[in-house]
N, C-alpha and C positions, 0 to 999 in steps of 0.2 A: 361421645365419651366413654373413658374405660371407668370400672367400676376404684375405688380404689385398693391397694394394693396391702395386701399381707396381713397379718391376724389383726393391727387393730386397728386396719379398714374396714375389715368385715363387724367388727366390734361396731366403731360406728356405725356402721351399716344399720345392724343389727338396734340399737338403739332409736334411731329414724324409726326404723316398718314396726318395732311398736307401739310407737305412737295413734294411741285411737283402736288398737286391735284385741279382739277380746280372747282366738286363742290362735297360737301358731303351732301343728304340730306335725312334725314335731320341731323347738328351737334350734334345737341341736343340728336336726339335719340340715337347718336352713344356715346355722354357723359353719357350718361345714363346706356349702354346695358356696359363701359369699368367699370364703378362704380359699375354692381354688380358683381366683381372678380369671375369670372370664365371664361374659352376660350370660345371662342367667334368661331363660325363656318364662316370661312372666304372661297369665288368661286368665282370662277375665271370660266369663260372659254374658251376653244381652237378649235374652231377647224380644223380638222385636212387636210384643200384642200392644202395645198403642204410641201411636204418633209421634209423642215430646220424651225428653229427658227431664226429671224434677230433682230437686236439689239433694231426694233422698238415693238415685244411679247414683250423682257426686260423690257420693263417700268412698267408693270404690275407685269413680275413674281416677278423685284425685291421688291416692291410692296408686294405682296403676304409675301415675304423673309421678309421683313420686320414686319409682323407682324407675322410671326414666331416667329421670338427675341423677342417678348415680349409675348408668351409663348400663343398666338392664334394657333389653327388649319387650317391650308387653304389644301380648297376642288382644286385640278387641275385638269379642270373636261374637260375632251377628248370629244365636240360634232360627235361624230362620229354618230350621229343620224341623228344628225342638218347639218350638215356635208353635207347631203344628198338631202336635202332641199339647202340648201341656201342663206347665211345671204343677204338679199335685203338691208344692209344701204350700204348706198351711192352709188347704184345701180344706173345708168339711166338702164341698159336693166336684164332684167332673166339671172343670170347666170346656166352656164355649168353644167344638175345635171353631176354625180363623180358617180362610185362604193362602193361596198360594198371593191373589192379589194384596189382600189386608197384609199380611205381611212383608209384603213386595214394597209397598207403603210406606208400611210405619220405617220397613229396615232404611230406608233412602235419609226417613229424616233422619234415620240416629247418627251419617256418616258427615250429616253437618253436621249439627250440633254438638258432635266427640270433637271435632278440632276446637272447638273453645273451653277446652281441660289440653289433651294431652297432644306434640310435637308430633306431628299424623307425617310433616314433610321431613324426616328422616328415617330411612328407610331400615337403620342401626338397630333402629327403636323402637317401631312401631311400626306393626304387621295387619292390615286387617284380613278376619279370616273370616269365610260365611262355613255353616257346619253342610248347608244342602251341598255342597264341593264332594263330597266322600258321600253321605248320605243318598244324593240322586232326589230328583222330583224327577214329575214323570215328561216323556217324553227327552227326557236326557240321560246319554251313555255317556264315559267317557272314563279312564284309565280308574279314577276312585271309585268311578260311582258301586256302590253299599251294596250289593245283591246274596241271594239264599243261602251261598256259602261261607259271608261273611255277618251273618246272624244268624248260621248256625253254629261256627266259632262263638260268637257271641255271646251268645244268650250261656252256651257251655260254658263260660267259664264264672259263670257265678249263681246263685242258687236262688231260690223261691222262699226258702225260711228265713236268707239275710232281708231279703227286700220287705216279706212285710215285716219285720219288726222296728219299721220307719212310725213315729207313732201319727202321722197323720194317718197312714193305712187299717194302722190295729183302732185308733179313736173310730175308725166308719165305719171299718166292721165289727165293731159292739154294739154301736146304732144299729146297724141292722141295712149301713149305707152299702152297696156296690162300687167298687175300686174292679175299673175296667185293666182288664192284660195290657194294651196302651196308658194304662198310665207305669203300669210293673215298668214297661220300657221306656221310661223316662229316665230314671238318672244312669242305666244304660251303656244310652246316649250321650249321656252331658260324659260322664266315665272316659266315652270310649272320643267325645274332644279329648277331653289330655290325654288319649296312646297317641293322636292321630297330627301331635301338636310337638307332641314326644316332649310336656312341659316339666320347671321344673318348680315351679309354684303356678298353684291355682286357689283366684281372690272369690271371695263370693258368704254373702249376707252370717246370720247365723242361721236362718231359716232353710239354707240352705248347703248343712253339714251332712247329712245324710250325701244327697247328690257328691262331695267332693271330694270323700270319705270313699266310695266307693271306684272314682276318681282313682284317690289310691292304688287301691286295691284289686284292678283290670291290670292298670302300666305293670306291676306284680307278674301277675296271670299273664300278659306277656308278655316280660321279656326286663321289663326298663326300670328304671331308678323309681322308687313310688314319688310325688308330688309332695312338697311341703302345702301346705294348706293355712289359708289366712284368712280367722273371717274376721266379720266389720261389725260395727253392732248397726243395726233397726235401726233406720230415723225416720221418728214417729213424727206424724203431719201434722198441720198447725192447729188441730184439733186436739192433740198435747196426745192422743190415750191412742188411735190404729198409724201400724205402720202407710209413710208418705206413698200415697196412692191415686191418680184418678180416678180410678172407680169405687176410690170414699170420699170427696170431694175435699182430700184437707193436702192435698197437695203447691209444690211452687219451682211452674217450670222452668228452666235451662234461660226461654223464650222470650217468657213472658217481659211487658213492658216492665223500665225501672219501680215507674207507680206504685205498678200492681206485682211486684214484691217486696219493695218496700215495704207496702202494707200488709202484706199478708206476715212478712214476718217482727212484723212488729205487732203483730197478731197472736204469737206463740205463748204457750203460757210459760210463766215463769221459771218456774222449774227444767225449760230445755235450752236457756240460753249458756250458760256450760257446754253441755250439748253442743249443740248448735254451732258454738263458738268453736271448738274440739273440734269438728269433725268436717267443716264447709271453713275453713279460712287456718293461714295459718300463725297466727297469734299463736307466740310460747309457752314449753312448757310455764313459762316462766310467772310470766303474767297470767296465763288460764288460772291459776292456783292463787295469787293475789287479786282476781275478777272475782273465787270463786267463794276468798272468805271474807272479801265487801260486802258479797249478793247476804251472806250468812249475818255477817252485820249491821248487816238496814243501813252500810255506810258510804250504800249508793244505789240508785233511787234505778228498779230493772227496767226502767222506762229509757233512760237513759242509754242504759245496756243493754237490750235489745237497738237503741237507734243505733248507736256505733257498731251492732252487729249488723245490722238493714247493708247502713253504707260501705262499709266491708264487704258481704259479698254482692249491693247492686255493681259497685263496683266494680268485681270482679268478673261481669258480662256483661255491664256495658259503656263500664269506663268510670272514673275519676267526675269529670264533670257531669256527667248523667245523675250516677250517685250525688250528688250537691244537690241536685236540682231538687231529684226523689225527698231528699229529704227537709228541703225548706216548703214543700209543697204539701207537706204529709204533714209539718210545723202548723203552715196557716190552714189548713182543715180543720185539722183536729185539735191544737190546741187555741187556739183565734178565734174556731169557729169562723170562718170564710171560704162561701163558693171554690172550687178550684180555679188554677189559673184556663183553663183547657176543658171544655166536654164535648160531648155531641152534643147537634143541633138538635130538635124534634121538632119540625112539622105539621103542627095539629092544623086535625080536622075533627069537624063537627057531623055528628049527625042530623035526623029530621028536622027533630028538637034543640037543633040547637049548644045543642051541650056534646060535652068530651068525654067519651068513653075510658075511665083510667083500668078498667081493667082491661081490655084491647090492650089499649097503650102500653102496659106494665108486658102483658106478654108479644107484641112487637121489638118490641124494645128486649126482649127477652130479661126484663127485670122478674124473672118468675117463670116457671116451667107448665104451669096451671092452675083452671080458671080458684079452684081453689084455692092455691097459695096464693095469686097476687088478693084474693078476697079475706085471705088472712090477716097478709101485710097491711090494708089500707084496714084491716079489724084492730088489728097489735097501736096503727099507731107511726108506721113504720115508713107510713108515705109524710113527705114533709113538700110544701108549695110555697117559694118562698119566707120560710123558715115555718110558717104553720101546721100546723099536723089537717091533712086531707083522711076522713072519713066513711062518704057516701063515697057509691063504685061511679059519679057523672060528676060534673062540672060546667059551668056552662062557659064555652069559650072566652067569653069576652074577658074571665078571670081566674085563665088556667095560662097563664102565658110565664116565665119564668122560670125559678132555678125550680131541679121535682131532684129530690134525695130520696134515696131509696136506702132505708140503713144510714150502716156508718161511712162503708164506701163506695155509692153508688151516685151517679149525677147526671140528669140530662138537662138543656136547655128547650124547654117551650117553648118554641113563635110562633106567631097565629101569620095564613098564610099573605103573604107576599112580602112580611117580616124576615131580613135575613142578618139582624144583629141578633 
């Protein structure tokens, strides 16, 4: 597919690209590039620091897909080399160094998951690259390998003063915390990626603004036309506070089961409903405006709006049928207070006193991470068996079968030895 031709086509594209974007640097440059009637090179980098992509990542991926649908070629850049360095963006301390084995394992999952959002089978619209192909890795030598000559050239084109303008670095230095030379290299490496790819546009979250602008500066220094920078909002996680991330425990993975996705989406704060619709779905602007007005006037129940959001998002990654089943199951468990249709069965084992160790059971099933957490769940009344609270750490085997519920969304069917039902 070719981009729409002529100024009107460029204007139409620009209007679509603006959706959800925080800033375009510069919009005039983007308008001019779009009017050139050629497929642009659109870059977004993803450092494989964890194995799973989540809905926070899809904010950028969906914008990449939008560019594909407009006829442009996106470069899905796996930052395996930069992952070793660690992005200092938003960090109060240096990241833990990663190994090539860890990075490679995570990168493999990214390549599989990204196909759920991008058109990966058309080389005119998609290119997958690894920045280790030019930064190199131990034992590998190629025509593109980054050596001491390239390092000297790159570092000579940027100043320490400019790097230390970064808020993250200034805050840490004021607090007496160290900033390593390795961390200073990160924005230069990300910017050099843009030089190697001759990127027309780079996408990133608002926490990436400094790195993205370094890319513009380096492209100028290397005699290239500077890329347009488009920043997208950071998506808060299910806690409604912190940026969605696996380390914060507030993420919703795109590979999670439909019921898990649905339940997590139902748990987001009401204030995030419109933002999630805007960044994670294709609902048009007019519908979003109506929804925002209805929520403000309390003309719609936020719970109903979240159910629509959850069904829409789950359908995108698992299909309409799975989304409908997830919604029906959620209603069954949380509205009608019935046990889920499917749950894991656990065969109980009694100790020498003929009792079930509930603390050990919670740990073995991953329902608590530590003994202290398990005891706290018991004390708080967060455990029920067949609807009745469990408060003691042990219970006779004969009285321990049935449906165990932990908190609002975790269930196990407990059965005695020899009973498979």
